[in-house]
C-alpha positions as semicolon CSV with decimal commas, in nm:
position;residue;x (nm);y (nm);z (nm)
1;M;0,000;0,000;0,000
2;A;0,138;0,340;-0,100
3;V;0,108;0,657;0,105
4;I;0,055;0,969;-0,101
5;V;0,076;1,313;0,054
6;K;-0,145;1,574;-0,109
7;Y;-0,167;1,945;-0,039
8;V;-0,508;2,089;-0,112
9;V;-0,568;2,461;-0,161
10;E;-0,917;2,546;-0,045
11;R;-1,104;2,876;-0,062
12;N;-1,441;2,941;0,100
13;G;-1,498;2,569;0,146
14;E;-1,424;2,496;-0,221
15;E;-1,128;2,285;-0,330
16;K;-0,930;2,489;-0,583
17;M;-0,626;2,276;-0,661
18;T;-0,430;1,977;-0,531
19;F;-0,051;1,958;-0,527
20;T;0,210;1,701;-0,430
21;S;0,451;1,973;-0,314
22;K;0,390;2,205;-0,019
23;A;0,591;2,480;-0,190
24;E;0,370;2,465;-0,500
25;A;0,055;2,469;-0,287
26;D;0,184;2,770;-0,090
27;A;0,273;2,956;-0,412
28;Y;-0,073;2,890;-0,556
29;D;-0,239;3,002;-0,233
30;K;-0,031;3,321;-0,236
31;M;-0,133;3,386;-0,598
32;L;-0,500;3,347;-0,498
33;D;-0,443;3,595;-0,213
34;M;-0,306;3,845;-0,465
35;A;-0,604;3,787;-0,693
36;D;-0,839;3,858;-0,400
37;E;-0,661;4,186;-0,327
38;L;-0,666;4,284;-0,695
39;F;-1,038;4,202;-0,711
40;T;-1,097;4,444;-0,422
41;L;-0,894;4,709;-0,603
42;L;-1,098;4,661;-0,921
43;E;-1,421;4,659;-0,718
44;N;-1,332;4,995;-0,565
45;S;-1,247;5,146;-0,906
46;K;-1,599;5,095;-1,050
47;L;-1,434;5,061;-1,394
48;I;-1,565;4,709;-1,453
49;E;-1,924;4,627;-1,364
50;E;-1,936;4,248;-1,411
51;D;-1,796;4,048;-1,119
52;D;-1,686;3,763;-1,346
53;K;-1,476;4,004;-1,555
54;K;-1,320;4,153;-1,240
55;E;-1,242;3,801;-1,120
56;E;-1,089;3,701;-1,454
57;L;-0,876;4,014;-1,471
58;S;-0,760;3,993;-1,110
59;L;-0,664;3,627;-1,156
60;Y;-0,480;3,708;-1,480
61;L;-0,285;3,990;-1,316
62;A;-0,194;3,772;-1,018
63;Q;-0,079;3,489;-1,247
64;N;0,138;3,737;-1,439
65;K;0,274;3,918;-1,134
66;E;0,630;3,949;-1,269
67;E;0,518;4,124;-1,588
68;V;0,288;4,354;-1,387
69;L;0,578;4,450;-1,161
70;Y;0,793;4,525;-1,467
71;A;0,514;4,735;-1,619
72;L;0,472;4,932;-1,295
73;G;0,845;4,991;-1,271
74;A;0,860;4,812;-0,936
75;K;1,100;4,556;-1,075
76;R;1,363;4,565;-1,347
77;K;1,419;4,294;-1,602
78;S;1,761;4,137;-1,578
79;A;1,998;4,233;-1,856
80;P;2,072;3,958;-2,107
81;K;2,406;3,792;-2,042
82;K;2,685;3,875;-2,285
83;S;2,827;3,578;-2,462
84;N;3,202;3,521;-2,489
85;K;3,152;3,327;-2,810
86;V;3,323;3,461;-3,120
87;T;3,093;3,506;-3,416
88;P;3,220;3,424;-3,767
89;E;3,222;3,796;-3,853
90;E;3,445;3,873;-3,554
91;S;3,689;3,593;-3,634
92;D;3,729;3,711;-3,995
93;S;3,825;4,067;-3,902
94;E;4,187;4,135;-3,825
95;T;4,292;4,308;-3,507
96;P;4,578;4,560;-3,521
97;E;4,805;4,302;-3,356
98;Q;4,724;4,044;-3,624
99;A;4,793;4,287;-3,908
100;A;5,146;4,364;-3,783
């Protein structure tokens, strides 16, 4: 007989998602907390009337937190790493030392 540990994220008595990792369950729960806060923000704005649209948008924004933080300027994207590889164009050109 196998023992399987499951982590269940539950909201308002409703099972939302089941995970095998506590870290994944905690991350999902945190994302749902953000969505709840964003829903309240949208509710207070009166810009969107339909609750289902507010819920969809708040969930979308919470799921894409990193991009939202970049857009708000709260977080900077990391610069792409420079490669030390030599491209064919660079290897064909002579340096002053090679010309001498």
